[in-house]
N, C-alpha and C positions, 0 to 999 in steps of 0.2 A: 170564577170565584171572586167574592168581594175582598177588598184589601185586608179586612180583619181576619179572614180565613187564612191568609198567607202569613199573618203574624202569629196566630194561635198555634201552639205546638205541644204535642205530648212528648215528654222526654224525662227519663229517669236519671239523667246525669252520666258522668264518666263517658264510657264508650258505647252507651246504649243508643239506639236509633231515635232520631228526631222524626216525628210523624206530624205533618202539617194538617190542620183542620181543613185545608183545601181538599184533602182526600175525601172527606165526608160531604163537603159542599158539592164536589163533582158527582158523587154517587147519588145525592138527592136530585141533582140536575138530570142525571141519566134516568132516574126513576120517573120524574115528571115527563120527560120525553117519551119514555116507554108507555106511560099511561095515555098520553095524548095521541099515540099511534094506534090505540085500541079502538075498535068500532063502538060508537054509541056512548062515548064518555060524556056524562052529564056536565053541563057548564057549571062553573064555580064548585068543582070537586075539591075536597080537602082530605089529604091522607092523615089518618090518626093512628099512631102507634103507641103501645104501652110497653114501657121498659120492664126489666126484671125487678123482682121484689127481694128485699133482704129477708132471708129465712133463718130459722133457728133449728138446732139439733133436737128433733123430736119435741118433747114437751118442756125442754129446758130453756134457760135464758142465754145459752151459748150460741153466738152467731156462727153460721156457716160462711166461709170466706166468699164474698160476693164476686160474681162474674156476670157481665152484662148479657142480656138476652140477644141472640145473634142478629135477628132482623132489626132490632132497635139500634144496633151498632151503626146504622145509617147516620146517627147523630154523634158517634164517637164519645158518648157520655159514659163515664166510669161509675157514677153514683147510682144507687138503687132508687126505685119508687118514683120514677119520672115518666112523663108522657111527652110526645113530640107530635107536632102537626106541620104539614107542608101544603101550602096552597098550590095546586097543580098548575094553574094558569100563570101565576107570577113567580113561582119558585120560592116564595117567602117562607122562612122557617121559624117556627115558634116552639120553644122548649118550656115545659111545665115542670117545676121542681117542687118538692114537698115543703110546706111551711113548717119549719122545725120548732119544737117547744123550747122555752128558755132553758130547761134542764139539759138540753143537748150541749149547751156551752160549758156545762160543768163536767159532763162525763165524756163527751165526744170531741170537743174542740170548738173552734170559732164557728159561728153561724154566719155564713157569707150572704151578702145582699144579692139580689137578682142580677145586678150588673156584673158581678163576678162571673156568673155562668155565661152571660152574654159574651164576655170577652174570652173566657176560657174555651168556649166551643164555637165561637164565631157564628152564632145564629142571629136572626134579625130581631127577635123579641123573646123575653123571658117573663113568665107569669107563674103563679103558684098553682099547684094541682087542684086546690079547693075552688079555683076560679075557672076551671075548664069550660063548664057550660056557658058561663057569661061571656068569656073571651071568644069561644066558637060562635056564639050568637052574633057577636059584633062582626065576625068574618063573613057572616051570611052565606054559608055554604048551601048549595042545593043538595049535595050528597056528601056524607062522610064515608070515606073508603077505609074500611077496617080489614085487618089481616086474619083470614081464616083459611087454612089449607092443611093438607096431610103431608107429613114427612114420609117419603117412600122407603126410608131405611127403618125407622123406628115404628112406623104405623101410627104415631101420635099426631094429634092435631095441634096446630099453633094456638096460642092463647089470644083470643080476640080482645081488643081494647074495650074496656067498660068503665064508665064513670056515672055518678049520680046525675041524672038528667039527660042521658043519651037518648032516651025514648022521644025527646022533643025533636030529634033530627032524623032525616031520611038516611038510612044506612045501607051501603052495598058492601057485603063481606066476601064477594066472589071475585071481583076484578083485580084486587091488589096483589094477592099471593103469587099468581103465575108471573106477573110482571116483575115483582121483586126477586123471584127465583132466577129469572133470566138475567136480571142485572147482576146478581151475585155470581152467575155462571162464568162470565167473562171478566177478567181482571183488568183494571186500569194500570197504567205505568206506575202510579204511586202505590197501588196495592201489591204489584209485583216486587217493588223494592222492599216492602215489609216482609213479604214471603221469602225473599232472598236472605233477609236478615235472620228470620227464624231458622232457616235452614243452615245458615253459616254458624250460628251459635250452637245449634243442636248437633251439627256435624262435629264441631270441636269437642262438645261434651261426650259424644260417642267415642271419639279418639282418646279422650282422657280416660274413659272407662276401659278401653282396650289396653291402654298402657298400665293400668293399675290392677286389673283382674288377676287373681292368683288362686290356684287350688287351695281349698281350706277356708276361703271366704264364704260369706252368705250371699245369696242372690240379692237380698235387700240392700246390702252394702253398695252394690253397683247401681241400684235404683237411687239410693241416697246421693252417691257421687254425681250421677247425671243431673239430678235436680239441683244439687248444690252449685254445679258449674253453671247451669242455665240461669239460676237466680243471681249468683254472684257476678258473672260476666255479662249476662244479657238482660238483667232486670225482669226475668220471667218468673212471676209469682205462681203462675199456673203452668201445668203441663197440659198438652192437648187431649190427653186421655190417661187412664191408669197405665203405668209402666208395666211392660211385659219383660221379665228377666228370667227366661226359661233356660235351664241347663240340663244336660243329660236327657233323659226321657221327657222332662218337662218342656223341652224345646219343640215337642210335637203337640203340645196343648195350645191351640190357636189363640185363645184369649186368657192365657195364664196370667197370674197376678191379681186375680179377683179375691174376694174375702175368704173363699174356701181354699185358695191356693196362693197365699200372699207373698210370693217371692221369698220363701223362707228355707229353701233347700241349701245344704252345704255344697259348694262347687268342688267337684272331684277332678283329679288329674286324668286327662283323656276325654273329658266332657266336651261336647259342642255347646257353645253359648249362643242363644238366640235372644238378642236384646232389641226390643221394639219400643222406642221412646221418642217423644217429640216435645219440645218446648213451645210455649205460646206467648206471643208478645202483643199486647193491646188487642186481644181477641183473635189475632191471626195465627194460624196453626202451622206446625210441621209434623211429619210422620215418617220416621226413618227406622229401618231395621238393619242391624249388622249381625252377621253370623260368623263365628270364628272359634277355634279351639282354645280352651281355657289355658293350656300350657304354651300356646303360641306356635305349635307345630301340627300341621295336618297329617293324619294317618292317610294311607292310600284310599280307604273307603270314604273318609271325610272329604278328601280332595275330589273324588269322583262325584259325590253328591253335590258338593259346593259348586264345582265347575259346570255341572249340568244346569243348576239354577242360574248361574251367572250367564251362561250361554243363552238361556231363555230370556233373561232380562235384557241383554244387549240386542237380541233379535227383535224384541218388541220395540225398544227405543229406536232402532234403525228403521222400523216399518211405520212408525207413527207419522202420518201426514195429515194436516188439517184439511177440512173441506174447502174447495176452491169455488168461489161464487161463480166464476166465469164458466166453468165446465161441470160443476156440481160433484166433483170427485172428493174423496176423503175416505178414511178408514173408520169402520165401525168398531166400537170398543169390544163388542162380543167377538169379533174376528180376531182381535188381539189376544183375547183370553184363549181362544182355540189355538192360536199360534203358540202360545206358551205351553199349552197341553201337549201339542205335537212335539215340540223340542224336548220336553221332559220324557215323553215316551220313547223317543229315539235314543236318548241318553241312557234310559233304564235298560233298553235292549243291549246297548254297548256294555253296560255293567253286568249283564247276565241276569238281572232281576226278572226281566220279561223276555219272551221269545215270540216270534211270529210277526204278522203284518201290522204295522202301525195304523194303517188305514182301517183295518178291522177293529183294532183297539179303540180308535176314535168312535166307531159306530156304537160300541157298548159303553162309552163314557168311562173308560178305564183311567183316564187322566185324573178324574175327580176323586179316585181312591187315594191318590198321592198329593193332590192339591184340591181339597174340597171347598176352599174359599174362592172369592173372585180375584181377578188379576190386580185390581186397583180401583181407585175411586177419586172423585173430585175432592179438592182440598181448598180451603179458604178460611172464612170466619169460623167454620166448624171443621173438625178433622174429617168427618164424612159430610162434605158440603152438599148443599141442596142442588137439585137440578138434574139428577141422574135419569129420572124417568118422568118426563113431562107428559101431559095428556096425549094419548095416542101412541106412546112408546111403552110396550109391555115387556116384562121380564120373560126370558126364555126359560121354560119350565123343564130344565134338564139339570142333572147333577153338576155341581160346580157353577154353571151359568146362572142358576136360580139364586145364588149368593152374590152375584156380580152387582155392584152398587150403581152402575151406570150402563145404559144400553144405547147411548146416542152415538152419532157420528162425531168424531173428534173435530174440535174447532180451535182456531187460533185464539190465544189468550185464556184457554182453559188451563188450570193447574191440576195435575193428576199425580197419583201415586202409581208407580210400577212396582208391584210386589209379588213376583212369582215365588213359589216355595215348593219344596218336596218334603213330605213328612211320612213317617212310618207309624201310623196311628193304629193301635191294636184292633180297635173296634171295626174300623173300615177294612183292614186287612182280612180279618176273620169273615166279614160279610162277603168280600170279593172271593175268598177261597171257597165259600159255600155256594157261590153263584157260578154254574157251569160256563155261562157265556163270558165270564171274566177270568175264572180260575184256569181256563185252558191256556192262557197266555203267561201264567205266573210260574216261575221256576222256584218251587217251594224251598229247595235246598239253599239256593243263593239268598232268597228272601229271609230265611232264618238268621242269616248273618247280620241282617240289618234290623232285626226285630227291636232291639234296644237302642237303636241309633238316635232316635229323636227326630229332629227336623232341621231344615235350613230354609231361611227366608232372606231374600235380599230386597230391600225396599228403598227406592229413590223417589224424590219429588221432582217433577219436571213441569216446565211451562211450555205449552205448545206455541211454536213460532210459525212464521209464514212457510218455512221449508222443513220443519222437523220439530226438534225439542231443544230447550235450554235446560241442562242438568243443574238443578239447584243444590243438590246434595253433594258434599265433597268429603268422602271418607275413603280409606284404602279398600279396594274391591277385589283385585286379583289375589290368588293364593300367595304369589310372590310378594306383592305389596303388603299384605297382612303380616306375613311371617317376618319380613324385614322391619316393618313398623313396630311389631310387638317385641322384637329382639333388641331394639334400642332402649337405653336406660330411660326410666320414667322420672320426670321432674316431680318434686313435691308440689302438691296443688294446694293453694290457699288464696285468699282474697287479694294478696299483693302480687300474685303471679301474672305474667303477661298472657292475655287472652289468646294471642296468636301462637302460643307455644305448642 
């Protein structure tokens, strides 16, 4: 990276993390190297990316809080309505920023000169977006590489860069997307440091919620407390996704917290809490779920379900091994999902909910009745990060596995969530009881005891290392740790409190 990239830093003051522009210079270098390694790359190729746009709330003049488009985060730019270009041969980076009207200075603040953005983001040159066609013509590219590809989780297609005059250039919109996805798949040391930070702050926020939750409170109070901690202590204006604060039977609603169920239930004594929340810093995500009793003491049934999920989580983390180039070995993520299913079924047999052969249960996919979602997913600039299903890797069309967001062999420098769960979802239980191939394993009398249980999920973020995993999340996990932690007096939480507390 050039010396200016070592000087330029994103920092929100106090104890927040300093992120060097060298992180993005390195990612652009990796992108160029990846493109140069592809077959038939045209000479004088230039990557062109379009950043996110400032949007408004429906037909009003109220702005939605801006968050940068994830692929454009290769430039580390926080402002909207920008473009960026990278000369693949030389690595030269060019940023295009909007030319703002004079009225901006009245309503929005100072209009910065182009040199401000050159220093702020450590790019080689800065021009206005109205001059894109002219500037690119001077670069004399044989081909513009634009981004067009499908997100395998959402099914949506990336927005391809467009500007007035692009028809004058030769455009290739197929080559860039798979290379950028592979670059995002494996994290650099600098990216891992940011992800450690997001996990550290979010873990402390979860612990603060555990300390302050009480029967009689509303679920949204816990969401508010989590977000307050992340923003106050970590400079995290955004969460990685809508917070899930399910208690009681809501803890079995996998994507609870949406507009139709907005974390609005009153927490009752004896409820299990399932809080799935993650803060985001400079577009880098975290994704953590903690499950615990609202009153701080597990009942025997709560303990049994919780320890079954914990056993599953630890079995998966112990089994994760990255692919070894020399011998070609490694674990496939689909096999880790099946391992979690097997542990869950074994523990449900011990609890008396199920009876019979676990092998036979696996054949009829009984595990998906109690864990219908995938074991975990890639994590990075998006909470469900890209790269789970590259060309040639297909989803397994089986219950549970069809919801798995990654089907690859695990590789070193991937960052993954490990999030097994056991849920008693009425709809799925009724379906299983009506299906002879599955109902023959279910002890209906014992199952009735768990009908209103809700669910337990334990979600940790891990970085895959050469010989296993680095656990990024740091919260109480065993029953004993949770009960002891929740029994300790809670400090008052405010902006002046120590973040380490």
